[in-house]
Structure formats: C-alpha cells, structure tokens
C-alpha atoms as a printed R data frame, in Angstrom:
    type eleno elety resid chain resno       x       y       z
1   ATOM     1    CA   MET     A     1  21.272  10.129 -46.410
2   ATOM     2    CA   THR     A     2  19.971   6.251 -46.297
3   ATOM     3    CA   GLU     A     3  19.713   3.994 -49.571
4   ATOM     4    CA   HIS     A     4  16.117   4.937 -49.361
5   ATOM     5    CA   ASP     A     5  16.622   8.742 -50.301
6   ATOM     6    CA   LEU     A     6  16.649   7.693 -53.634
7   ATOM     7    CA   VAL     A     7  14.438   9.475 -56.086
8   ATOM     8    CA   CYS     A     8  13.726   8.189 -59.608
9   ATOM     9    CA   VAL     A     9  13.123  10.620 -62.608
10  ATOM    10    CA   VAL     A    10  11.337   9.334 -65.441
11  ATOM    11    CA   ASP     A    11  11.114  11.767 -68.618
12  ATOM    12    CA   ASP     A    12  11.580  11.252 -72.010
13  ATOM    13    CA   ASP     A    13  13.421  14.874 -72.438
14  ATOM    14    CA   GLU     A    14  17.006  14.280 -71.806
15  ATOM    15    CA   MET     A    15  17.422  18.210 -70.710
16  ATOM    16    CA   VAL     A    16  14.382  17.850 -68.206
17  ATOM    17    CA   ARG     A    17  15.858  14.907 -66.594
18  ATOM    18    CA   MET     A    18  19.345  15.966 -66.166
19  ATOM    19    CA   SER     A    19  18.063  19.526 -64.543
20  ATOM    20    CA   VAL     A    20  15.578  17.572 -62.412
21  ATOM    21    CA   CYS     A    21  18.046  15.254 -61.313
22  ATOM    22    CA   MET     A    22  20.757  17.714 -60.987
23  ATOM    23    CA   LEU     A    23  17.979  20.115 -58.897
24  ATOM    24    CA   ILE     A    24  16.856  17.232 -56.326
25  ATOM    25    CA   GLU     A    25  20.267  16.238 -55.558
26  ATOM    26    CA   THR     A    26  20.931  19.717 -54.171
27  ATOM    27    CA   LEU     A    27  18.814  18.123 -51.098
28  ATOM    28    CA   GLY     A    28  21.655  15.771 -50.500
29  ATOM    29    CA   VAL     A    29  19.915  12.553 -51.943
30  ATOM    30    CA   GLN     A    30  20.771  10.332 -54.987
31  ATOM    31    CA   ALA     A    31  18.606  10.883 -57.863
32  ATOM    32    CA   ARG     A    32  18.561   8.444 -60.926
33  ATOM    33    CA   SER     A    33  17.137   9.134 -64.444
34  ATOM    34    CA   TYR     A    34  15.141   7.105 -67.054
35  ATOM    35    CA   ALA     A    35  13.897   7.843 -70.373
36  ATOM    36    CA   ASN     A    36  10.850   5.899 -69.846
37  ATOM    37    CA   CYS     A    37   8.868   3.745 -67.574
38  ATOM    38    CA   LEU     A    38  10.048   0.346 -69.147
39  ATOM    39    CA   GLN     A    39  13.699   1.391 -68.176
40  ATOM    40    CA   LEU     A    40  12.523   2.122 -64.434
41  ATOM    41    CA   MET     A    41  10.535  -0.988 -64.307
42  ATOM    42    CA   GLU     A    42  13.842  -3.078 -65.506
43  ATOM    43    CA   ASP     A    43  15.773  -1.503 -62.928
44  ATOM    44    CA   GLU     A    44  13.900  -3.542 -59.579
45  ATOM    45    CA   SER     A    45  16.450  -2.848 -57.338
46  ATOM    46    CA   SER     A    46  16.310   0.967 -57.809
47  ATOM    47    CA   LEU     A    47  12.308   0.531 -57.646
48  ATOM    48    CA   LYS     A    48  12.168  -0.989 -54.245
49  ATOM    49    CA   LEU     A    49  14.671   1.243 -52.895
50  ATOM    50    CA   ALA     A    50  13.179   4.582 -54.508
51  ATOM    51    CA   GLY     A    51  11.621   6.860 -51.602
52  ATOM    52    CA   CYS     A    52  10.067   9.082 -54.281
53  ATOM    53    CA   LEU     A    53   9.099   8.668 -58.226
54  ATOM    54    CA   VAL     A    54   9.099  11.798 -60.224
55  ATOM    55    CA   LEU     A    55   7.126  10.750 -63.543
56  ATOM    56    CA   ASP     A    56   6.430  12.816 -66.879
57  ATOM    57    CA   VAL     A    57   2.544  12.149 -67.462
58  ATOM    58    CA   ARG     A    58   2.690  11.741 -71.475
59  ATOM    59    CA   MET     A    59   5.453   9.812 -72.782
60  ATOM    60    CA   PRO     A    60   6.204   7.118 -75.592
61  ATOM    61    CA   GLY     A    61   5.424   3.452 -74.568
62  ATOM    62    CA   ILE     A    62   3.776   3.538 -70.801
63  ATOM    63    CA   SER     A    63   2.684   6.998 -69.648
64  ATOM    64    CA   GLY     A    64   3.210   7.978 -66.398
65  ATOM    65    CA   LEU     A    65  -0.273   7.220 -65.335
66  ATOM    66    CA   GLU     A    66  -0.261   3.533 -66.684
67  ATOM    67    CA   MET     A    67   2.767   3.338 -64.973
68  ATOM    68    CA   GLN     A    68   1.040   4.573 -61.592
69  ATOM    69    CA   GLU     A    69  -1.295   1.585 -61.759
70  ATOM    70    CA   ARG     A    70   1.192  -0.821 -62.471
71  ATOM    71    CA   LEU     A    71   3.286   0.153 -59.721
72  ATOM    72    CA   GLU     A    72   0.221  -0.286 -57.265
73  ATOM    73    CA   SER     A    73  -0.198  -4.010 -58.801
74  ATOM    74    CA   LEU     A    74   3.386  -4.397 -57.866
75  ATOM    75    CA   ARG     A    75   2.966  -3.258 -53.976
76  ATOM    76    CA   VAL     A    76   5.531  -0.190 -54.763
77  ATOM    77    CA   ASP     A    77   4.305   2.370 -52.577
78  ATOM    78    CA   ALA     A    78   6.699   5.215 -53.180
79  ATOM    79    CA   PRO     A    79   4.897   8.134 -53.390
80  ATOM    80    CA   ILE     A    80   4.401   9.590 -56.840
81  ATOM    81    CA   ILE     A    81   4.967  13.401 -58.000
82  ATOM    82    CA   PHE     A    82   3.846  14.185 -61.580
83  ATOM    83    CA   ILE     A    83   5.294  16.703 -63.919
84  ATOM    84    CA   SER     A    84   3.596  17.644 -67.303
85  ATOM    85    CA   GLY     A    85   3.618  20.380 -69.647
86  ATOM    86    CA   HIS     A    86   0.090  19.154 -71.148
87  ATOM    87    CA   GLY     A    87  -2.109  18.380 -67.929
88  ATOM    88    CA   ASP     A    88  -5.772  18.713 -68.143
89  ATOM    89    CA   VAL     A    89  -8.219  18.273 -65.497
90  ATOM    90    CA   PRO     A    90  -9.348  14.704 -66.192
91  ATOM    91    CA   MET     A    91  -5.758  13.513 -66.132
92  ATOM    92    CA   VAL     A    92  -5.014  15.660 -62.718
93  ATOM    93    CA   VAL     A    93  -7.771  14.019 -61.202
94  ATOM    94    CA   ARG     A    94  -6.956  10.639 -62.478
95  ATOM    95    CA   ALA     A    95  -3.415  11.187 -60.612
96  ATOM    96    CA   MET     A    96  -4.464  12.265 -57.699
97  ATOM    97    CA   ARG     A    97  -7.214   9.535 -57.009
98  ATOM    98    CA   GLY     A    98  -4.706   7.014 -57.713
99  ATOM    99    CA   GLY     A    99  -2.568   8.373 -54.730
100 ATOM   100    CA   ALA     A   100  -0.018  10.794 -56.435
101 ATOM   101    CA   LEU     A   101   1.393  13.175 -54.055
102 ATOM   102    CA   ASP     A   102   1.131  16.080 -56.334
103 ATOM   103    CA   PHE     A   103   0.702  17.091 -60.311
104 ATOM   104    CA   LEU     A   104   3.170  19.908 -60.903
105 ATOM   105    CA   GLN     A   105   2.738  22.074 -64.457
106 ATOM   106    CA   LYS     A   106   5.866  22.387 -66.479
107 ATOM   107    CA   PRO     A   107   7.750  24.876 -65.768
108 ATOM   108    CA   PHE     A   108   7.372  24.392 -62.448
109 ATOM   109    CA   ASP     A   109   8.447  26.155 -59.018
110 ATOM   110    CA   GLU     A   110  12.040  24.487 -58.210
111 ATOM   111    CA   GLN     A   111  11.329  24.992 -54.732
112 ATOM   112    CA   LEU     A   112   7.745  23.628 -54.667
113 ATOM   113    CA   LEU     A   113   9.321  20.352 -56.458
114 ATOM   114    CA   LEU     A   114  12.141  20.011 -53.752
115 ATOM   115    CA   ASP     A   115   9.339  20.527 -51.141
116 ATOM   116    CA   ARG     A   116   7.342  17.653 -52.298
117 ATOM   117    CA   VAL     A   117  10.492  15.745 -52.619
118 ATOM   118    CA   GLU     A   118  11.086  16.076 -48.843
119 ATOM   119    CA   GLN     A   119   7.693  15.449 -48.235
120 ATOM   120    CA   ALA     A   120   7.628  12.286 -50.632
121 ATOM   121    CA   ILE     A   121  11.001  10.865 -48.706
122 ATOM   122    CA   ALA     A   122   9.366  11.141 -45.479
123 ATOM   123    CA   ILE     A   123   6.298   9.432 -46.160
124 ATOM   124    CA   SER     A   124   8.113   6.500 -47.760
125 ATOM   125    CA   ALA     A   125  10.340   6.388 -44.392
126 ATOM   126    CA   LYS     A   126   7.073   6.127 -42.556
127 ATOM   127    CA   ARG     A   127   5.749   3.558 -44.630
128 ATOM   128    CA   ARG     A   128   9.016   1.289 -44.434
129 ATOM   129    CA   ARG     A   129   8.975   1.873 -40.253
130 ATOM   130    CA   GLU     A   130   5.227   0.768 -40.432
131 ATOM   131    CA   ARG     A   131   6.281  -2.419 -42.309
132 ATOM   132    CA   VAL     A   132   8.665  -3.306 -40.266
133 ATOM   133    CA   LYS     A   133   6.235  -2.695 -37.255
134 ATOM   134    CA   ARG     A   134   3.605  -4.787 -38.957
135 ATOM   135    CA   ALA     A   135   6.025  -7.605 -39.592
136 ATOM   136    CA   THR     A   136   7.444  -7.687 -36.190
137 ATOM   137    CA   VAL     A   137   3.740  -8.080 -34.767
138 ATOM   138    CA   GLU     A   138   2.962 -10.994 -37.259
139 ATOM   139    CA   ALA     A   139   6.239 -12.956 -36.477
140 ATOM   140    CA   ARG     A   140   5.354 -12.411 -32.463
141 ATOM   141    CA   LEU     A   141   1.931 -13.595 -33.249
142 ATOM   142    CA   ALA     A   142   3.302 -16.611 -35.043
143 ATOM   143    CA   THR     A   143   4.829 -17.775 -31.969
144 ATOM   144    CA   LEU     A   144   1.652 -18.067 -30.004
145 ATOM   145    CA   THR     A   145   0.163 -21.729 -29.170
146 ATOM   146    CA   PRO     A   146  -3.432 -22.022 -30.811
147 ATOM   147    CA   ARG     A   147  -5.070 -21.912 -27.020
148 ATOM   148    CA   GLU     A   148  -3.186 -18.758 -26.589
149 ATOM   149    CA   LYS     A   149  -4.530 -17.459 -29.862
150 ATOM   150    CA   GLN     A   150  -8.014 -17.877 -28.554
151 ATOM   151    CA   VAL     A   151  -7.196 -16.176 -25.107
152 ATOM   152    CA   LEU     A   152  -5.675 -13.267 -27.075
153 ATOM   153    CA   GLU     A   153  -9.096 -13.317 -29.309
154 ATOM   154    CA   GLY     A   154 -10.914 -13.142 -26.288
155 ATOM   155    CA   ILE     A   155  -9.020 -10.203 -24.771
156 ATOM   156    CA   ILE     A   156  -8.925  -8.214 -27.860
157 ATOM   157    CA   ALA     A   157 -12.885  -8.663 -27.879
158 ATOM   158    CA   GLY     A   158 -12.847  -6.914 -24.266
159 ATOM   159    CA   ARG     A   159 -14.076 -10.368 -22.426
160 ATOM   160    CA   GLN     A   160 -13.116 -10.606 -19.004
161 ATOM   161    CA   ASN     A   161 -11.001 -13.431 -17.596
162 ATOM   162    CA   LYS     A   162 -13.737 -15.321 -16.287
163 ATOM   163    CA   VAL     A   163 -15.816 -15.233 -19.750
164 ATOM   164    CA   ILE     A   164 -12.909 -16.271 -21.631
165 ATOM   165    CA   ALA     A   165 -12.420 -19.010 -19.220
166 ATOM   166    CA   GLU     A   166 -16.087 -20.181 -19.379
167 ATOM   167    CA   ASN     A   167 -16.165 -20.185 -23.270
168 ATOM   168    CA   LEU     A   168 -12.908 -22.238 -23.461
169 ATOM   169    CA   GLY     A   169 -13.612 -24.377 -20.764
170 ATOM   170    CA   ILE     A   170 -10.823 -23.965 -19.032
171 ATOM   171    CA   SER     A   171 -10.096 -22.369 -15.449
172 ATOM   172    CA   MET     A   172  -9.530 -18.588 -14.833
173 ATOM   173    CA   LYS     A   173  -6.064 -19.597 -13.566
174 ATOM   174    CA   THR     A   174  -5.020 -21.230 -17.050
175 ATOM   175    CA   VAL     A   175  -6.217 -18.292 -18.741
176 ATOM   176    CA   GLU     A   176  -4.349 -15.875 -16.420
177 ATOM   177    CA   GLN     A   177  -0.993 -18.091 -17.028
178 ATOM   178    CA   HIS     A   178  -1.865 -17.572 -20.872
179 ATOM   179    CA   ARG     A   179  -2.296 -14.074 -20.573
180 ATOM   180    CA   ALA     A   180   0.885 -13.658 -18.904
181 ATOM   181    CA   ARG     A   181   2.757 -15.712 -21.800
182 ATOM   182    CA   ILE     A   182   0.698 -13.796 -24.567
183 ATOM   183    CA   MET     A   183   2.055 -10.283 -23.251
184 ATOM   184    CA   GLU     A   184   5.643 -11.948 -22.829
185 ATOM   185    CA   LYS     A   185   5.486 -13.313 -26.313
186 ATOM   186    CA   MET     A   186   4.098  -9.808 -27.756
187 ATOM   187    CA   HIS     A   187   6.762  -7.898 -25.617
188 ATOM   188    CA   ALA     A   188   3.516  -5.788 -24.433
189 ATOM   189    CA   ALA     A   189   3.970  -3.873 -21.260
190 ATOM   190    CA   SER     A   190   0.497  -3.518 -20.780
191 ATOM   191    CA   LEU     A   191  -2.848  -4.860 -21.940
192 ATOM   192    CA   ALA     A   192  -3.440  -1.150 -23.889
193 ATOM   193    CA   GLU     A   193  -0.376  -1.876 -25.860
194 ATOM   194    CA   LEU     A   194  -1.285  -5.499 -26.457
195 ATOM   195    CA   VAL     A   195  -4.943  -4.376 -28.045
196 ATOM   196    CA   ARG     A   196  -3.098  -1.790 -30.177
197 ATOM   197    CA   HIS     A   197  -0.578  -3.845 -31.687
198 ATOM   198    CA   VAL     A   198  -3.033  -6.519 -32.742
199 ATOM   199    CA   THR     A   199  -5.899  -4.176 -33.509
200 ATOM   200    CA   GLU     A   200  -3.427  -1.903 -35.887
201 ATOM   201    CA   LEU     A   201  -2.069  -4.897 -37.587
202 ATOM   202    CA   GLY     A   202  -6.066  -5.870 -38.457
203 ATOM   203    CA   ARG     A   203  -6.578  -2.457 -39.665
204 ATOM   204    CA   ASN     A   204  -3.342  -2.605 -42.011
205 ATOM   205    CA   GLU     A   205  -4.416  -6.112 -43.524
C-alpha cells in the first residue's frame, strides 16, 4: 500500500460513511470519512494524496456535483465515484460528463463498489506516473540552449539536417553537433524516442 492508496468518502449519513469506509478498507487501503464536502476541502493534504473520492450526490451545503466542479478548477484529478439514493437521469448525465468514474444507486452492490475503487486507484496511479514523466521531460527541455531548441523544432517537424542548417544559417556539422547534445540532454536513446517524448508533452499541455 502506498500513501496514495487513500480513499476519501463524503456522505452526510454517518452510518453510510462508516459502512463504506469499512468495506473499502477490506481492500487493504486507507479510507477517511467526511460529513460534508467542506470538511474534505479543508483537509488539503488528504485531497492531494487521495487516489479515489466517493461522494454522495445530495448533501447539505456543497453537493457532490458542485464539489466535482470545484475539484476540477483546483486541478484535483482523483477519480470520483458518486453514490446516491435519489439519482435521476439528468444528475447521472451531469456527473458522467464531468468525468465521474461511475454513479452507483443506493443500495449498491458492494463488490461493484470495490471494483470501481480499485479501478480508480489504478487510474490515479497512472495519472501520477504521467505527471512525473511530463515534469521530467519539461525539466530536460529547460536545459537546452535557444539554438538547440530551434534545432529540436526542426527535428520534430521532420526536417532533414540539411534543411535545418539552411533555415538556421548554420552548417550541417553544427546541426549534427546540436542534435547529439539534444539527444544526450533529453536522455533519448533514439530519434523516435525523442520525438515521442516531446510530442506527448505537447498533447498533454
């Protein structure tokens, strides 16, 4: 279990909170309960660590759906599982369009909830790995000189060394030297790997 194997459960019904937390902990992960969304928002450390959020839809104060929108603005991307005893079609559609992993009606199937929690934690772990990878590529790009960045732009555009040299007014040998340093600084074993890392970074921005 890692520190990110944390599930935050928000429901204004104490019995529901307790039972859901106890159920989730059978997976070997930690579950923390909150009586309302404001309590969760005030617990910033848990919110940042959480690998999954289980939210009731209708609660006093901030509703689960409103919480979903606020979390998006705060760039908290832990997958959300909604639970509700009063769900209707528009509510479900709104939740799913907002990126919810699932919307479970009370009383829900316990195994289904466990399956969704495991899925959410796996998704969250993948997102964290992608963030680390993106930050690594960005840090390596920052080490390139302005000229190396110009050469890299030409490489990503698929231009031959000769064309890059002509466009920049430098010799082919100089382009080759820049290219070698770019490969070294970017820790790229091949041209394909270099292009993939940079283009993936562009897609995720």
